[in-house]
C-alpha positions in Angstrom: -44.7 5.5 -43.9 -45.4 1.8 -43.3 -42.7 1.6 -40.7 -44.1 4.7 -38.9 -47.6 3.1 -39.0 -46.2 -0.1 -37.5 -44.4 1.8 -34.7 -47.7 3.7 -33.9 -49.7 0.5 -33.7 -47.2 -1.1 -31.5 -47.4 1.9 -29.1 -51.2 1.7 -29.2 -51.4 -2.0 -28.3 -48.4 -2.3 -25.9 -50.3 -1.1 -22.8 -53.2 -3.5 -23.6 -51.0 -6.7 -23.3 -51.8 -7.4 -19.7 -55.6 -6.8 -20.1 -55.7 -8.9 -23.2 -54.0 -11.9 -21.6 -56.2 -11.6 -18.5 -59.5 -10.8 -20.2 -59.4 -12.5 -23.6 -57.3 -15.5 -22.7 -58.3 -15.9 -19.0 -54.6 -16.8 -18.5 -53.2 -17.1 -15.0 -49.6 -15.9 -15.5 -46.7 -13.9 -14.3 -45.1 -11.8 -17.1 -41.3 -12.2 -17.0 -40.0 -10.4 -20.0 -40.9 -9.0 -23.4 -39.2 -10.9 -26.2 -37.9 -8.7 -29.0 -37.9 -11.1 -31.9 -37.1 -9.9 -35.4 -38.4 -12.7 -37.6 -35.4 -13.1 -39.8 -37.0 -15.7 -42.1 -40.4 -14.0 -42.5 -41.7 -10.5 -43.1 -40.7 -8.1 -40.3 -43.7 -6.9 -38.3 -43.0 -4.5 -35.6 -46.6 -4.7 -34.2 -46.1 -8.3 -32.9 -46.0 -8.6 -29.2 -44.3 -11.6 -27.6 -43.9 -12.1 -23.8 -42.2 -14.8 -21.8 -44.6 -15.7 -19.1 -44.8 -18.4 -16.4 -48.0 -20.2 -15.9 -49.2 -23.2 -14.0 -48.1 -25.3 -17.0 -44.6 -23.9 -17.1 -43.0 -21.1 -19.1 -44.6 -20.1 -22.4 -44.2 -17.3 -25.0 -47.5 -15.5 -25.4 -47.6 -14.2 -29.0 -50.3 -11.6 -29.7 -50.8 -10.6 -33.3 -53.2 -7.7 -34.4 -54.8 -8.0 -37.8 -57.0 -5.3 -39.4 -57.6 -7.2 -42.6 -58.4 -10.8 -43.5 -55.3 -12.6 -44.6 -55.6 -16.0 -46.3 -52.0 -16.8 -45.5 -52.3 -16.1 -41.8 -51.9 -19.7 -40.7 -48.6 -20.0 -42.6 -47.3 -16.8 -41.1 -48.4 -17.9 -37.6 -46.8 -21.3 -38.0 -43.5 -19.7 -39.1 -43.7 -17.3 -36.1 -44.2 -20.3 -33.7 -41.2 -22.1 -35.1 -39.0 -19.0 -34.8 -40.1 -18.7 -31.1 -39.4 -22.3 -30.3 -36.0 -22.3 -32.1 -34.7 -19.0 -30.6 -36.1 -19.2 -27.1 -36.9 -22.9 -26.5 -40.5 -21.9 -25.4 -43.9 -23.2 -26.3 -45.8 -20.5 -28.1 -49.3 -19.5 -26.9 -50.6 -17.7 -30.0 -53.6 -15.4 -30.5 -54.7 -13.2 -33.4 -56.8 -10.2 -32.4 -58.9 -9.2 -35.4 -59.9 -5.5 -35.4 -61.0 -5.2 -39.0 -64.3 -3.6 -40.3 -65.3 -6.7 -42.3 -66.3 -10.1 -40.8 -63.3 -12.2 -39.7 -62.8 -14.7 -42.5 -59.5 -16.4 -41.7 -58.5 -20.0 -40.9 -56.9 -20.7 -37.6 -55.3 -24.0 -38.4 -53.1 -26.0 -40.7 -53.2 -29.7 -40.9 -52.5 -32.6 -43.1 -52.2 -36.4 -42.8 -50.0 -38.2 -45.2 -49.4 -41.3 -43.2 -48.5 -42.2 -39.7 -45.2 -40.2 -39.7 -46.2 -37.3 -41.9 -48.9 -35.3 -40.1 -49.5 -31.8 -39.0 -52.2 -30.5 -36.6 -51.5 -26.8 -35.9 -54.0 -24.4 -34.4 -54.1 -20.9 -32.8 -56.8 -18.6 -31.5 -58.6 -15.9 -33.4 -60.6 -13.3 -31.4 -62.8 -11.0 -33.4 -63.1 -7.7 -31.4 -66.4 -7.0 -33.3 -68.0 -9.9 -31.6 -67.3 -8.7 -28.1 -70.3 -6.9 -26.4 -69.9 -3.3 -25.3 -71.5 -4.2 -22.0 -69.1 -7.0 -21.3 -66.2 -4.6 -21.1 -67.7 -1.4 -19.8 -68.0 -1.7 -16.0 -64.9 -3.9 -15.7 -61.5 -2.6 -14.6 -59.8 -3.6 -17.8 -59.5 0.1 -18.6 -56.8 -0.3 -21.4 -59.4 -2.3 -23.4 -61.6 0.7 -23.5 -59.5 1.9 -26.4 -61.0 -1.0 -28.4 -64.6 -0.1 -27.5 -65.3 1.7 -30.9 -64.4 -1.6 -32.7 -66.6 -3.8 -30.5 -70.2 -4.8 -30.6 -70.4 -4.9 -34.4 -74.2 -5.2 -34.7 -74.9 -2.5 -32.1 -72.3 -0.3 -33.7 -74.0 -0.6 -37.1 -77.5 0.1 -35.6 -76.5 3.1 -33.5 -73.8 4.6 -35.7 -72.5 7.9 -34.3 -74.5 7.4 -31.1 -72.5 4.2 -30.4 -69.2 6.1 -30.7 -70.5 8.8 -28.4 -71.4 6.0 -25.9 -67.8 4.8 -26.1 -66.4 8.2 -25.5 -68.7 8.7 -22.5 -67.4 5.4 -21.0 -63.8 6.6 -21.4 -64.7 9.9 -19.8 -66.2 8.1 -16.8 -63.1 5.9 -16.1 -61.9 6.4 -12.5 -58.3 7.1 -13.5 -56.3 10.3 -13.6 -56.8 12.6 -16.6 -53.5 11.8 -18.3 -54.3 8.1 -18.5 -57.9 8.9 -19.7 -56.5 11.1 -22.4 -54.1 8.3 -23.5 -57.0 5.8 -23.7 -59.1 8.3 -25.6 -56.3 9.1 -28.0 -55.9 5.4 -28.9 -59.6 5.0 -29.2 -59.7 7.9 -31.6 -57.0 6.4 -33.8 -58.7 2.9 -33.9 -62.1 4.5 -34.6 -60.7 5.3 -38.1 -61.0 1.6 -39.0 -64.8 1.6 -38.8 -66.0 5.2 -38.6 -65.8 8.1 -41.0 -63.4 10.9 -40.4 -66.0 13.6 -39.9 -67.9 11.5 -37.3 -64.7 10.8 -35.3 -63.7 14.5 -35.3 -67.1 15.6 -34.2 -67.4 13.1 -31.3 -63.9 13.3 -30.0 -64.0 17.1 -30.1 -66.4 17.0 -27.2 -64.1 14.7 -25.1 -61.2 17.0 -25.7 -63.3 20.0 -24.4 -64.2 17.9 -21.4 -60.6 17.0 -20.6 -59.7 20.7 -20.9 -62.4 21.6 -18.4 -61.2 18.8 -16.0 -57.6 20.2 -16.2 -58.7 23.7 -15.4 -58.0 25.1 -11.9 -61.7 26.3 -11.5 -62.9 22.7 -12.1 -60.4 21.4 -9.6 -61.5 23.9 -7.0 -65.2 23.0 -7.6 -64.4 19.3 -7.1 -62.3 20.0 -4.0 -65.0 22.2 -2.5 -67.6 19.6 -3.1 -65.5 16.9 -1.4 -64.9 19.2 1.6 -68.6 20.0 1.9 -69.4 16.3 1.9 -66.8 15.6 4.7 -68.4 18.4 6.7 -71.8 16.9 6.3 -70.6 13.5 7.4 -68.8 15.1 10.4 -72.0 16.9 11.5 -74.0 13.7 11.3 -71.4 11.8 13.3 -71.3 14.5 16.0 -75.1 14.2 16.4 -74.6 10.5 16.9 -72.2 11.2 19.7 -69.0 10.0 18.1 -65.8 11.4 19.6 -63.8 14.1 17.8 -60.7 11.9 17.3 -62.6 9.2 15.5 -64.5 11.8 13.3 -61.2 13.4 12.4 -59.8 10.0 11.3 -62.9 9.2 9.2 -63.3 12.5 7.5 -59.7 13.7 7.4 -60.9 17.0 8.8 -58.7 18.7 11.5 -59.9 18.6 15.1 -60.2 22.4 15.1 -62.5 22.2 12.1 -64.7 19.6 13.8 -64.8 21.6 17.1 -66.1 24.7 15.1 -69.0 22.5 13.8 -70.1 21.9 17.5 -70.8 25.6 18.0 
């Protein structure tokens, strides 16, 4: 069961990698390849994501680790991971832990000691608590894959609004200007991740409505209504342009209506 859970989580987060590196890290990069490292000397974790990227400072290995619980030994694990990356791929690791837990993040992000001039360690990595990210900071951006994380964001607002907050997240996903299959994928991931902070009955109630909406959007009747509305809007624009004296060829190019359709509007 644990292995199956790991695979599921990797699938959930794999599509977010680009948005995470751009939005969270502000990293200017070109992704070259995904590095499939099985950490032989440490516990195997299939949810780790490691990408070889080129940046203005040279090639690096961006290592993204998702954590749903506080782990007091996290710095030791991350240091071992960094050493594995450097040894196997001769790349400097750029490491980040994305904390998606219900409780407050309470983990150290460093290891250091100083036992004389030639016996020192100063190791650090980034921890980002998704709960500290504001809902309004993400909604309205085009980082659409991050919308799957909305139910875990804005911890204070989420606690104040409860079920209403989850409904707000679902509405935001429904309004994404993407095709329905991509929206369904984002909603599915959001539903799974909601289980970390919301009760099962609340999740089922809220996401039942979005499933119904997606079914409506997939229906032929809905598609016909949308297409009809778009056609009527084009006709209204064409009529206005005709009144302004624009020639038929230009109107056809702007509205994508046929010349015959536009000529009929002149009568």
